[in-house]
C-alpha positions as CSV (number, residue, x, y, z in Angstrom):
1,X,-7.8,-1.4,5.8
2,X,-7.8,-3.2,9.0
3,X,-8.1,-1.8,12.8
4,X,-7.4,-3.8,15.8
5,X,-8.3,-2.2,19.2
6,X,-6.3,-2.7,22.4
7,X,-7.7,-4.8,25.0
8,X,-7.9,-3.7,28.6
9,X,-7.2,-6.1,31.0
10,X,-8.1,-5.7,34.9
11,X,-6.7,-7.8,37.3
12,X,-8.4,-7.2,40.7
13,X,-7.8,-9.4,44.1
14,X,-9.7,-8.5,46.8
15,X,-9.6,-10.2,50.4
16,X,-11.0,-9.0,53.9
17,X,-11.0,-10.5,57.0
18,X,-10.5,-9.4,60.6
19,X,-9.0,-11.9,63.6
20,X,-11.8,-13.3,66.1
21,X,-11.5,-12.2,69.6
22,X,-10.7,-14.8,71.6
23,X,-14.0,-16.0,74.4
24,X,-14.1,-13.7,77.7
25,X,-14.0,-15.6,80.8
26,X,-16.0,-14.0,83.5
27,X,-15.6,-13.9,87.2
28,X,-17.6,-16.0,89.4
29,X,-20.3,-14.0,91.2
30,X,-19.2,-14.9,95.1
31,X,-16.0,-12.9,94.4
32,X,-15.8,-9.7,96.2
33,X,-13.4,-6.9,96.6
34,X,-12.6,-8.0,100.4
35,X,-11.8,-11.6,99.3
36,X,-8.7,-13.1,100.4
37,X,-6.0,-12.1,98.2
38,X,-4.9,-15.9,98.1
39,X,-8.2,-16.6,96.6
40,X,-8.3,-13.9,93.9
41,X,-4.8,-15.0,93.1
42,X,-6.4,-18.7,92.8
43,X,-8.3,-17.0,89.4
44,X,-6.3,-16.5,86.6
45,X,-6.2,-12.7,85.2
46,X,-8.3,-11.9,82.3
47,X,-6.4,-10.2,79.4
48,X,-8.7,-8.3,76.8
49,X,-8.9,-9.4,73.5
50,X,-7.1,-7.8,70.8
51,X,-8.3,-5.2,68.9
52,X,-9.9,-6.5,65.1
53,X,-6.7,-5.6,62.7
54,X,-7.7,-5.5,59.0
55,X,-5.9,-7.3,56.1
56,X,-4.6,-5.1,53.8
57,X,-6.3,-5.8,50.3
58,X,-3.5,-5.7,47.4
59,X,-3.7,-2.8,45.1
60,X,-5.5,-3.9,41.5
61,X,-2.9,-4.7,38.6
62,X,-3.8,-3.2,35.6
63,X,-2.4,-4.4,32.3
64,X,-2.7,-2.3,29.3
65,X,-2.0,-4.1,25.7
66,X,-1.5,-1.1,23.2
67,X,-3.7,-0.2,20.4
68,X,-2.6,-1.0,17.2
69,X,-1.5,1.8,15.0
70,X,-3.7,2.5,12.2
71,X,-2.6,2.5,8.6
72,X,-4.4,5.3,6.9
73,X,-4.3,5.4,2.8
74,X,-4.3,9.0,1.6
75,X,-6.8,10.4,-0.5
76,X,-5.5,12.1,-3.7
77,X,-6.7,16.0,-3.7
78,X,-9.5,16.8,-5.5
79,X,-8.8,17.5,-9.2
80,X,-9.2,21.4,-10.4
81,X,-11.5,22.1,-13.5
82,X,-9.0,22.9,-15.6
83,X,-7.4,19.4,-15.1
84,X,-8.0,16.9,-18.2
85,X,-8.9,14.1,-16.0
86,X,-11.5,16.5,-14.2
87,X,-14.3,14.3,-13.0
88,X,-12.4,11.2,-12.5
89,X,-12.2,9.8,-8.9
90,X,-8.9,8.9,-8.4
91,X,-9.3,7.3,-5.5
92,X,-11.4,4.4,-6.8
93,X,-9.9,3.2,-10.2
94,X,-12.1,0.8,-11.8
95,X,-9.7,-1.7,-12.5
96,X,-6.7,-2.1,-10.2
97,X,-3.8,-4.6,-10.6
98,X,-1.3,-4.9,-8.1
99,X,0.6,-7.5,-10.0
100,X,-0.3,-10.3,-6.7
101,X,-0.9,-12.7,-9.6
102,X,1.3,-13.8,-12.5
103,X,-1.7,-14.2,-14.6
104,X,-2.8,-11.0,-16.0
105,X,0.0,-10.0,-18.3
106,X,1.3,-11.9,-21.5
107,X,5.2,-12.4,-22.5
108,X,6.9,-12.2,-24.8
109,X,10.0,-14.2,-23.6
110,X,13.0,-15.3,-26.0
111,X,16.6,-14.3,-26.9
112,X,15.6,-10.4,-27.4
113,X,13.4,-9.7,-24.3
114,X,12.1,-11.1,-21.4
115,X,8.8,-10.4,-19.7
116,X,8.1,-12.4,-16.3
117,X,6.3,-11.8,-13.2
118,X,8.9,-11.6,-10.3
119,X,8.0,-11.0,-6.3
120,X,4.5,-9.3,-6.8
121,X,5.9,-7.1,-10.3
122,X,6.2,-7.6,-13.7
123,X,9.8,-7.6,-15.1
124,X,10.7,-6.2,-18.3
125,X,14.1,-6.9,-19.6
126,X,15.2,-5.6,-23.5
127,X,18.5,-7.6,-24.0
128,X,19.2,-5.9,-27.4
129,X,19.9,-2.3,-28.2
130,X,17.9,-2.7,-31.2
131,X,14.8,-0.6,-32.9
132,X,12.4,-3.4,-31.5
133,X,10.1,-3.1,-28.8
134,X,8.9,-5.8,-27.0
135,X,5.9,-5.3,-24.9
136,X,3.9,-7.5,-22.3
137,X,0.3,-7.0,-22.7
138,X,-2.8,-7.4,-20.6
139,X,-5.4,-10.1,-20.7
140,X,-7.8,-9.8,-23.3
141,X,-10.7,-8.8,-21.3
142,X,-9.0,-6.0,-19.6
143,X,-9.3,-3.4,-22.9
144,X,-11.0,0.1,-22.7
145,X,-11.3,2.9,-25.4
146,X,-11.8,6.3,-23.3
147,X,-9.9,5.9,-20.4
148,X,-7.2,6.9,-18.1
149,X,-4.3,4.8,-16.8
150,X,-1.8,4.6,-14.8
151,X,1.4,2.3,-13.9
152,X,4.5,2.7,-11.7
153,X,7.7,2.1,-13.3
154,X,11.2,1.6,-11.5
155,X,14.3,1.3,-13.7
156,X,17.4,-0.2,-13.3
157,X,21.1,0.9,-14.5
158,X,20.4,3.5,-17.4
159,X,21.6,5.9,-19.5
160,X,20.9,8.5,-22.1
161,X,17.8,7.6,-24.2
162,X,17.1,4.0,-22.7
163,X,13.3,4.2,-21.9
164,X,10.4,2.4,-19.9
165,X,7.1,2.7,-21.9
166,X,3.3,2.3,-21.4
167,X,1.0,1.6,-24.6
168,X,-2.8,2.2,-24.7
169,X,-5.4,1.0,-27.4
170,X,-2.9,-1.9,-28.4
171,X,-4.7,-3.9,-31.3
172,X,-5.8,-7.2,-29.3
173,X,-5.4,-9.8,-32.2
174,X,-1.9,-9.3,-33.4
175,X,-0.7,-6.8,-30.4
176,X,1.3,-4.5,-33.0
177,X,-0.3,-1.7,-32.7
178,X,-1.1,1.3,-30.8
179,X,0.4,4.2,-28.7
180,X,2.9,4.4,-26.6
181,X,4.0,6.9,-23.8
182,X,7.9,6.4,-23.0
183,X,10.2,8.2,-20.4
184,X,13.9,8.2,-21.0
185,X,16.6,7.8,-18.3
186,X,17.8,11.3,-18.8
187,X,14.2,12.8,-18.1
188,X,12.6,13.1,-21.3
189,X,9.6,11.9,-22.9
190,X,7.7,10.9,-26.5
191,X,4.5,9.7,-27.7
192,X,4.6,7.1,-30.5
193,X,2.4,5.2,-33.0
194,X,3.1,1.6,-34.0
195,X,1.0,0.7,-36.9
196,X,1.5,-3.3,-38.0
197,X,5.3,-2.9,-37.7
198,X,5.7,0.7,-38.6
199,X,6.4,3.5,-35.9
200,X,5.6,7.2,-36.0
201,X,6.6,9.5,-34.1
202,X,3.5,11.9,-32.6
203,X,5.6,13.9,-30.2
204,X,9.8,13.6,-30.5
205,X,11.7,13.3,-27.3
206,X,10.9,16.5,-25.2
207,X,12.7,16.8,-21.8
208,X,10.6,17.4,-18.6
209,X,11.5,18.1,-15.2
210,X,8.6,16.4,-14.0
211,X,10.2,13.1,-14.9
212,X,12.8,11.9,-12.3
213,X,16.1,11.0,-14.3
214,X,18.9,8.5,-14.0
215,X,19.5,5.2,-12.9
216,X,17.6,3.0,-9.9
217,X,14.7,5.8,-10.1
218,X,10.9,5.3,-10.0
219,X,8.0,7.5,-11.8
220,X,4.4,7.2,-12.5
221,X,3.3,6.9,-16.1
222,X,-0.5,8.4,-17.0
223,X,-2.0,8.5,-20.1
224,X,-5.5,9.6,-21.0
225,X,-7.1,8.7,-24.0
226,X,-10.7,10.7,-24.8
227,X,-11.6,10.5,-28.4
228,X,-8.8,11.7,-30.5
229,X,-6.9,13.5,-28.0
230,X,-4.2,11.9,-26.2
231,X,-2.9,13.4,-23.0
232,X,0.3,12.5,-21.1
233,X,1.4,12.8,-17.3
234,X,4.5,12.2,-15.2
235,X,4.1,11.7,-11.5
236,X,0.5,13.2,-11.5
237,X,1.5,15.9,-13.6
238,X,0.2,17.1,-17.3
239,X,3.3,16.6,-19.5
240,X,1.2,17.2,-23.0
241,X,-1.3,16.5,-25.5
242,X,-1.6,15.5,-29.2
243,X,-4.6,14.3,-31.6
244,X,-4.5,11.5,-33.3
245,X,-7.6,9.1,-34.9
246,X,-5.7,5.8,-36.1
247,X,-7.4,3.5,-32.7
248,X,-10.1,3.7,-30.6
249,X,-9.7,1.0,-28.4
250,X,-7.3,-2.1,-27.2
251,X,-5.6,-3.7,-24.6
252,X,-2.3,-2.3,-22.5
253,X,1.2,-2.7,-22.7
254,X,4.2,-2.3,-20.5
255,X,7.6,-2.5,-21.9
256,X,11.7,-1.5,-21.6
257,X,13.5,-0.2,-24.4
258,X,17.4,-0.5,-24.4
259,X,18.9,2.0,-26.6
260,X,22.4,2.3,-25.0
261,X,22.2,-0.2,-22.0
262,X,21.9,-3.9,-23.0
263,X,20.0,-5.8,-20.7
264,X,18.1,-3.0,-19.5
265,X,15.6,-3.7,-16.9
266,X,12.4,-2.3,-15.3
267,X,10.0,-3.0,-13.0
268,X,6.2,-2.5,-13.0
269,X,3.9,-2.2,-10.0
270,X,0.2,-0.8,-9.3
271,X,-1.4,-0.8,-12.8
272,X,-4.8,1.2,-12.1
273,X,-7.4,1.9,-15.0
274,X,-10.7,4.1,-15.1
275,X,-13.2,4.1,-17.8
276,X,-14.2,7.4,-19.1
277,X,-18.0,6.0,-19.9
278,X,-18.3,3.4,-17.1
């Protein structure tokens, strides 16, 4: 955040002067009141000098430069003790990716799906309405076990169970295992476990008013992984939680999953990560 102070420029011109009186000519001492009028007329009449005239000083001109408008980033409200994230400072993530770089997320890109950096966001497109997930994962050094993570997702044209997704504790070598949180176009969510090509629903599709539904909408997906407890969030509010002990550490994944709309496209931004045990 930057702040610029306005400048005050004062231009003042002061000038003061007065006219100088002309020299006064004295009468000769031998001229008296009884002198002949002709003689008296020989001397010019004496004109009193004009009084001094002050020159008006112009009024100072003041030019004000408008003060730059301050931009204040809102601070999240403190968490209540019954919030599963209690103790986390949501205003200070340990890792934040604003997608200004195209080097922090990795593919894949082929005929079935495309995950590319575009104009400061990650664009994830699923071209086929099949059962496969093709997520883009973080670089290897961004991994965590005990964590809370948020990401903003904006979906384009969609319908039904077309979904946007966030994966945590992704196995870093083969990148084919981990937990997923998915929001559907019709306003539902689910939690799944992927393990080396197999898929298990830990929580079936569940409708929620906390999720903004429909095309061209934006939601914030949140995932809290603390030990075997997995808690999921929509737009900062708790959706639900489950227990599972299959994975304890890994990378992250972002994806779109087309169920009825080939070419389903999602834009991801503002990936924020908090370590529970930094």
